[in-house]
Structure formats: structure tokens, C-alpha cells
N, C-alpha and C positions, 0 to 999 in steps of 0.2 A: 504494500500500500504506500508507494513512494509519494504520491501527489497530495494526499490528505492525511494528516495525523489522526490519532485517536481523537474522538470528539470530546471537547470540554463539556461540562454539565450544562452550560448555558446554550449550547447548540443541540442538545439532545431533544428538547421539545420541538425545535424546528424540524429535525430529521424524522422523528416519530410522526408528527402531525403532517408533514409533507408526504411521507410514504402513504399514510392512510388516505389523505386527500387525493393523491394521484390515482390510487387504486379505486377509490369511490367514484371518481369522475372519468376514469379511463384516460388519464393524461399521463404521459411518460413521467415517472417519478423523478428522473434526473432533470427534467425541465422544471418541475415544480421546485425542486431543491435549488436549481440555478437561479430561478427568479427570486426565491426567498433570500438567497445569499446576496444576490445583486441589489435587491431592495434594502437589505441590511437594517431593517426596522426592528424595533423592540416593542414589546407590549407596553401600552400606555404612552408611547411616543407620538408627538404631534410636531411635524416639521412644516413651518410656514414657507410657502412658495412665493415667488415674486409677483404672481397674479392675485395674491390674497387668499388662495385656497390652501388647504393643509393636506399633507400626506400623513396617514394615520396608521399606527400599530405595526405589528410585525411584518405585514405584507405591503405597507405604505399605500393604502387605498386613498385616492384623492377624494376630498370632500365633494367636489363637483360631480364626480362619478357616483358617489354615495347618495347624492340628492335624488338621482333617478331611482335608486333602490329603496328609498325611504317608504314608498307606498307598499312595499312588501314587509315593512317592519325592520329593515336592515338599517341600523344607525351607525354613525361614526363612533359613538360610545361603545357599542357592542363589538365593533371591529377593533377597537383599541385594547380590548381585554386580553389577558393571557389565555392560553389554551389553543385548541385546534380550529376553532370557528374561522379565524381569518384565513387559514390555509385551505379550509374547505371552500370558502367563498372565492379565494384566488384560483383554486383548481377549476371551479365552475366557470369562472371568467376565462381562464386559459382554454378550457374546452370550447367555449364559444368562439374564441379567436381562431383556434386550430380548425374548427369545423366550418366557420362561416367566412373568414377573411381570405383575401387574395395573397398570392406569393408562396414562397417555400415555407416549410414548417418553422424555420427560425425567424423569418420576417413576421409570420403570424404570431408566434410566441412573443416576439419583441413588441407587438402591438399592445401588450399588457402595459408597457411603459409609455409608448407614444406611437401614433400613426404618422407623425411628421417624418418624412423620409430621412433627414439628416440625424435626428435623435434616435429613430428606429435603427438605423444602420450602426450607430455607435453602440447602442444597447445590445443589438444582435451579436456583434463580435464578442462582447464580454459574456453574453449569455451562452454562446456556443462554447467558449473556453471553459466556463464554469460547468456546463452540462457534461462536457467530456470528462472533466475531473470527477464529477459526481458519478458518472457511469462507471469509471474505473473503481471508485471507492465502493459503490454498490456491488460491483462484481467481486470484490474481495470479501464482502459481508454476506451476500446472498447469491443464490443461484440465478444467473442472468444468461441471456442469450444475445450474443453480438450479431448484428446483421452485417453480412458481407455480400459480395457479388456471387450469386449462385452459378455453379457451372452446369449442374444437371437439374432440370426442372420437372415437376410432376403437376398434373392438372388436378385441381380440387373444385368443389362447387363455387368457391369464391375466386378462383383464378389459378395462376401458376405459382408453385412453391418450390424451394430447393428440395431435392429428393431426400436429403438427409435431415430435414427440419420437421420434426413432429409437431412443433408449435405453430407452424405457418398458418394453418387454417384458423387458429385462434386469433393470430395477429391480423389476418385478412378480415375476419368478422369485426374486430374492434375498429379497424380503419373504415370499413364499410359503414358501421354505425355512426362514426364521426362525420362521414360525408353526407349522411341523411339529414 
């Protein structure tokens, strides 16, 4: 595990909550972790932006975005609290970006931060670097499957899969659901 050291106690909540949220919303866990690390928020934290809005809590939700969610009972106060709720909300939001937005997966994920091309591009580069490190860390902690270029393909109901990949049908079904 050369890229990430053992986790200090203050990061353990982030990792546990991000893993649960990613699994709940079928968002790659390394992307949820990369966003959490990139946002670098803390429970109870309120960071004032130059436009007068605030970024709130562990996942740094912008208060302007939260105003739209207020009708569902989602408030800045609830997002600022410790625990897994902010990560669940972030994974829900990331799923929406991955499913509905344009561009490659990293541009879509970077829309969590900004859709403005120059800010998105900067965030995207950092997000990819962090996601790769989290992928490696997760691979040392859990059973993971790295996606590579398949040389032999087999047909499934969902499309073609590497012949030696027993999980491909599952991956294809998740991707198909995200596209719906």
C-alpha cells in the first residue's frame, strides 16, 4: 500500500461512510472517496465563498444547491452534521451527474464541483489522481477487480464481456441502470 498510509481515526468515518454511500447508490467507491478527499470538508464546517454562498460539512455542499433540496427537507444544518448522511447525499448527487450529464465519467464526476469548463477541468485532474490512489488502497483492503483491455470477449445478455471476467454481467447491468 505505497500510495496511502494506514488511515488516521479522523479519516475512518469518511472511508466507512463513502464505501456505504457508493454501494447504496451504485457509484464507484473510489470516486466517492476522491470527491470526499478533494472537498476536504469537516462536519460542522461552513466555508464562505466569494459569491456569498457557503460550502457546508464534510462533502462541502453549496448552500445555493441546498436551497433546491430544501423542499425535500434537506437543510444545510443536516448536511453539516457528522455521520454518513452527507456522503449518502453526495453519492446520490454523483449518481445523477454520472447518469445524466455529458462527457466522460471524470468530467461528469467533476460536475459535482463545477460545470464551468475551466474549474471542471482542474477539479477533474485532481479527482482522477485521487481516485486512482483510492482504487489502489481499496485493492489492498478489499477484493476488487481492475478493468483492463479484454483480449477475448464473450456475449452476454447485456453485451460483450472479457471471457475470463465472471463479474462482467454485473458491471454491465449496473452501467445499464445508470444510463436509464
